[in-house]
MDAnalysis code that builds the backbone (N, CA, C; Angstrom):
import MDAnalysis as mda
import numpy as np

u = mda.Universe.empty(291, n_residues=97, atom_resindex=np.repeat(np.arange(97), 3), trajectory=True)
u.add_TopologyAttr("name", ["N", "CA", "C"] * 97)
u.add_TopologyAttr("resid", np.arange(1, 98))
u.add_TopologyAttr("resname", ["MET", "THR", "THR", "PRO", "ALA", "ARG", "VAL", "PHE", "VAL", "VAL", "ARG", "HIS", "ARG", "ASP", "THR", "ASP", "SER", "ASN", "ARG", "ASN", "ARG", "ILE", "ILE", "GLN", "GLY", "GLN", "LEU", "ASP", "THR", "GLN", "LEU", "ASN", "ALA", "THR", "ASP", "LEU", "ALA", "GLN", "ALA", "ALA", "MET", "THR", "ALA", "GLU", "ALA", "LEU", "GLN", "SER", "VAL", "SER", "PHE", "GLY", "LYS", "ALA", "PHE", "MET", "SER", "ASN", "LEU", "GLN", "ARG", "ALA", "SER", "LYS", "THR", "ALA", "GLU", "ARG", "ILE", "PHE", "GLN", "TYR", "HIS", "THR", "SER", "ILE", "GLU", "LEU", "ILE", "GLN", "ASP", "VAL", "TYR", "ILE", "ARG", "ARG", "LYS", "SER", "THR", "SER", "TYR", "MET", "LEU", "CYS", "VAL", "PHE", "ARG"])
u.atoms.positions = np.array([
    [0.255, -24.661, 14.824],
    [-0.093, -24.569, 13.604],
    [0.063, -23.506, 12.820],
    [0.383, -23.392, 11.829],
    [0.110, -21.600, 11.036],
    [-1.555, -21.732, 10.570],
    [-2.100, -20.568, 10.741],
    [-3.234, -20.321, 9.691],
    [-2.451, -19.798, 8.435],
    [-3.939, -20.272, 7.278],
    [-3.339, -20.027, 6.087],
    [-3.572, -18.750, 5.508],
    [-2.939, -17.860, 5.217],
    [-3.460, -16.348, 4.500],
    [-3.977, -16.684, 3.250],
    [-5.266, -15.455, 3.636],
    [-6.075, -15.283, 2.068],
    [-5.529, -13.922, 1.475],
    [-5.404, -14.057, 0.060],
    [-5.221, -12.995, -0.593],
    [-6.292, -12.909, -1.396],
    [-6.309, -11.162, -1.634],
    [-7.313, -10.800, -2.518],
    [-6.821, -10.041, -3.729],
    [-7.094, -10.306, -4.791],
    [-6.373, -9.264, -5.807],
    [-7.179, -8.821, -6.898],
    [-7.322, -7.904, -6.523],
    [-8.506, -6.692, -7.488],
    [-7.650, -6.258, -8.037],
    [-8.419, -5.814, -9.612],
    [-7.930, -4.679, -10.682],
    [-9.193, -4.217, -11.073],
    [-8.923, -2.799, -11.492],
    [-9.950, -2.067, -11.962],
    [-10.567, -2.826, -13.855],
    [-11.707, -2.386, -13.569],
    [-12.133, -3.139, -14.735],
    [-11.237, -2.605, -16.176],
    [-12.109, -1.940, -16.463],
    [-11.168, -0.708, -17.420],
    [-11.273, 0.656, -17.602],
    [-10.471, 1.492, -18.098],
    [-10.549, 2.562, -18.155],
    [-11.131, 2.970, -19.707],
    [-10.978, 4.774, -19.409],
    [-11.583, 4.772, -21.235],
    [-10.689, 4.463, -21.822],
    [-8.865, 4.486, -21.518],
    [-7.926, 4.400, -22.496],
    [-8.286, 2.983, -23.123],
    [-8.536, 1.742, -21.969],
    [-8.486, 0.611, -22.358],
    [-10.260, 0.327, -23.226],
    [-10.817, 0.978, -23.012],
    [-11.647, 1.125, -24.491],
    [-11.634, 1.617, -25.475],
    [-11.045, 2.292, -25.189],
    [-10.284, 2.986, -26.865],
    [-9.488, 2.220, -27.598],
    [-8.948, 1.041, -26.810],
    [-8.053, 0.344, -27.223],
    [-6.874, 0.637, -27.605],
    [-6.516, 0.967, -26.381],
    [-5.021, 2.207, -26.307],
    [-4.404, 1.279, -25.107],
    [-3.174, 0.376, -25.512],
    [-2.318, -0.598, -24.393],
    [-1.559, 0.331, -23.702],
    [-2.082, 1.177, -22.370],
    [-1.775, 2.233, -20.946],
    [-0.139, 1.736, -20.644],
    [-0.094, 0.501, -20.537],
    [1.445, 0.129, -19.677],
    [1.126, 0.379, -18.093],
    [2.343, 1.396, -18.165],
    [2.173, 2.547, -17.114],
    [2.043, 3.928, -16.851],
    [1.136, 4.299, -18.085],
    [0.690, 5.265, -17.642],
    [-0.259, 5.613, -16.552],
    [-0.447, 6.858, -16.526],
    [-1.028, 7.042, -15.139],
    [-2.473, 7.543, -15.866],
    [-3.025, 6.644, -16.255],
    [-4.531, 7.070, -16.729],
    [-5.685, 7.562, -15.358],
    [-7.074, 8.005, -15.728],
    [-7.863, 7.869, -14.673],
    [-8.410, 6.467, -14.882],
    [-9.353, 6.338, -13.647],
    [-11.144, 6.111, -14.103],
    [-12.113, 6.745, -14.449],
    [-12.880, 5.943, -15.007],
    [-14.275, 6.122, -15.068],
    [-15.218, 5.847, -13.793],
    [-16.255, 6.250, -14.499],
    [-17.262, 6.046, -13.586],
    [-18.106, 4.661, -13.377],
    [-17.261, 4.052, -14.682],
    [-18.137, 2.733, -14.384],
    [-16.860, 1.842, -13.517],
    [-15.706, 2.326, -13.555],
    [-14.443, 1.932, -12.789],
    [-14.887, 2.244, -11.460],
    [-15.444, 3.343, -11.178],
    [-15.219, 3.921, -9.544],
    [-16.478, 3.155, -9.226],
    [-17.628, 2.890, -9.904],
    [-18.937, 1.909, -9.341],
    [-18.577, 0.863, -9.013],
    [-17.556, 0.072, -10.050],
    [-17.326, -1.508, -9.655],
    [-16.640, -1.612, -8.674],
    [-15.428, -0.048, -8.041],
    [-14.854, -0.325, -6.791],
    [-15.594, 0.044, -6.053],
    [-17.165, 0.194, -6.050],
    [-18.098, 0.752, -4.631],
    [-18.854, -0.835, -4.326],
    [-19.140, -1.642, -5.858],
    [-19.482, -2.689, -5.415],
    [-18.485, -3.683, -4.813],
    [-17.517, -3.827, -5.360],
    [-16.326, -4.564, -4.431],
    [-16.133, -4.446, -3.201],
    [-16.072, -3.013, -2.970],
    [-16.221, -2.463, -1.278],
    [-17.422, -3.403, -0.476],
    [-18.414, -3.163, -0.997],
    [-19.626, -3.638, -0.708],
    [-19.603, -5.185, -0.387],
    [-19.002, -5.957, -1.494],
    [-19.005, -7.074, -1.147],
    [-17.848, -7.876, -0.346],
    [-16.227, -6.712, 0.234],
    [-15.471, -7.184, 1.163],
    [-15.725, -6.358, 2.398],
    [-16.758, -6.262, 2.471],
    [-16.932, -5.168, 3.465],
    [-16.879, -5.680, 4.888],
    [-16.681, -6.988, 4.942],
    [-17.122, -8.091, 6.431],
    [-16.133, -8.503, 6.287],
    [-14.566, -8.613, 5.065],
    [-13.627, -9.601, 5.484],
    [-12.497, -8.488, 6.199],
    [-12.262, -8.833, 6.928],
    [-10.763, -8.967, 7.997],
    [-9.433, -8.439, 7.480],
    [-9.417, -7.781, 6.875],
    [-7.946, -7.357, 6.356],
    [-6.643, -7.009, 7.249],
    [-5.828, -7.713, 6.924],
    [-4.172, -7.212, 8.053],
    [-3.274, -5.950, 7.084],
    [-3.252, -6.396, 5.427],
    [-2.481, -5.166, 4.599],
    [-2.959, -5.256, 3.907],
    [-3.141, -3.772, 3.237],
    [-3.399, -3.502, 1.720],
    [-1.758, -2.823, 0.685],
    [-1.785, -3.516, 0.013],
    [-0.892, -2.790, -1.290],
    [-1.203, -2.635, -2.925],
    [-0.439, -1.844, -3.136],
    [-0.950, -1.142, -4.439],
    [0.076, -0.484, -5.022],
    [-0.422, -0.564, -6.551],
    [0.633, -0.002, -7.688],
    [0.575, 2.066, -6.981],
    [1.324, 2.399, -7.727],
    [1.176, 4.041, -7.233],
    [0.608, 5.032, -8.368],
    [0.025, 3.764, -9.127],
    [-0.644, 4.360, -10.403],
    [-2.074, 4.799, -9.421],
    [-2.651, 6.000, -10.122],
    [-3.548, 6.593, -9.506],
    [-4.611, 5.911, -9.463],
    [-5.088, 4.795, -10.644],
    [-6.187, 4.061, -11.093],
    [-5.738, 2.617, -10.133],
    [-4.877, 2.595, -9.358],
    [-4.673, 1.684, -8.634],
    [-5.293, 2.082, -6.803],
    [-4.935, 3.592, -7.118],
    [-4.930, 4.149, -5.613],
    [-6.505, 4.249, -5.252],
    [-7.025, 4.788, -6.172],
    [-8.763, 5.307, -6.454],
    [-9.744, 3.979, -5.968],
    [-8.853, 3.121, -7.014],
    [-9.984, 1.789, -6.721],
    [-9.784, 1.542, -5.115],
    [-8.391, 1.134, -4.577],
    [-7.755, 0.738, -3.212],
    [-8.841, 1.601, -2.305],
    [-8.773, 2.828, -2.685],
    [-9.429, 4.318, -2.038],
    [-11.013, 4.061, -1.274],
    [-11.303, 3.056, -2.121],
    [-12.807, 3.358, -2.355],
    [-13.165, 1.729, -1.984],
    [-12.408, 0.785, -2.039],
    [-12.849, -0.811, -1.550],
    [-12.178, -0.356, -0.466],
    [-11.229, 0.347, 0.644],
    [-11.096, 0.283, 1.729],
    [-11.410, 1.225, 2.593],
    [-12.480, 2.002, 1.719],
    [-13.422, 3.020, 3.248],
    [-14.327, 2.250, 4.039],
    [-14.172, 1.362, 3.963],
    [-15.161, 0.161, 5.480],
    [-13.792, 0.097, 6.478],
    [-12.539, -0.208, 5.871],
    [-11.196, -0.886, 6.375],
    [-10.392, 0.410, 6.527],
    [-11.038, 1.419, 7.742],
    [-9.883, 2.747, 7.935],
    [-8.951, 2.745, 8.780],
    [-8.701, 1.538, 9.462],
    [-7.785, 0.788, 10.092],
    [-6.289, 0.832, 9.207],
    [-6.513, 0.369, 8.133],
    [-5.635, -0.461, 7.145],
    [-5.248, 0.597, 6.427],
    [-3.406, 0.776, 6.822],
    [-2.880, 1.259, 6.114],
    [-2.584, 0.889, 4.597],
    [-3.017, 1.784, 3.496],
    [-2.769, 1.560, 2.013],
    [-1.349, 2.194, 1.354],
    [-0.858, 0.770, 1.221],
    [0.673, 1.018, 0.762],
    [0.963, 0.544, -0.636],
    [1.639, 1.882, -0.954],
    [1.811, 2.197, -2.212],
    [3.135, 1.506, -2.715],
    [3.275, 0.888, -3.665],
    [4.767, 0.287, -4.215],
    [4.843, 0.126, -5.227],
    [5.691, 1.204, -6.081],
    [6.054, 1.064, -7.754],
    [6.721, -0.398, -8.026],
    [6.991, -0.885, -7.641],
    [7.206, -2.473, -8.138],
    [6.259, -3.472, -8.299],
    [4.944, -2.869, -7.614],
    [3.573, -3.721, -7.917],
    [3.269, -3.337, -8.971],
    [3.955, -2.184, -9.846],
    [3.051, -2.094, -11.771],
    [2.784, -3.132, -11.842],
    [2.433, -2.929, -13.419],
    [2.340, -4.305, -14.574],
    [3.334, -3.791, -14.922],
    [3.754, -5.262, -15.593],
    [5.073, -5.180, -16.030],
    [4.710, -3.994, -17.380],
    [6.064, -3.305, -17.040],
    [6.196, -2.190, -18.414],
    [5.766, -2.533, -19.367],
    [4.896, -2.213, -20.599],
    [4.628, -2.262, -21.972],
    [4.822, -0.712, -22.412],
    [5.263, 0.293, -21.926],
    [5.534, 0.987, -22.631],
    [6.265, 1.037, -24.015],
    [6.803, -0.082, -23.920],
    [7.159, 0.222, -25.541],
    [6.514, 0.190, -26.723],
    [5.272, -0.561, -26.224],
    [4.081, -0.873, -26.960],
    [3.438, 0.223, -27.036],
    [3.298, 1.426, -26.402],
    [1.817, 2.076, -25.978],
    [1.463, 2.412, -27.728],
    [0.521, 2.256, -27.871],
    [-0.204, 2.452, -28.999],
    [-1.972, 2.247, -29.160],
    [-2.495, 2.109, -30.378],
    [-3.638, 2.268, -30.250],
    [-4.130, 1.624, -31.683],
    [-5.081, 0.539, -30.882],
    [-5.499, -0.536, -32.075],
    [-7.151, -0.204, -32.392],
    [-7.285, -0.080, -33.924],
    [-8.575, 0.477, -34.028],
    [-8.956, -0.409, -35.388],
])
């Protein structure tokens, strides 16, 4: 009998660019203080979960979110992969007012 896998998908809440209504696409923007605090709360909530692997895009907002969440899971390798990035919206890089 196989054991079903559990998959957790976590995404940063929003960046300053999001708040300024900028569609970021694959721009490598930074997390703000709210994002970092929310990642810390997520880390607390997932502290007792047993993880086998952790994957993230290679954008710094994904990396920082994962680093914060997996601070309690130091034996887990954080694997960055460019193919995990959100579908490119670089052609839509714009500001909405």
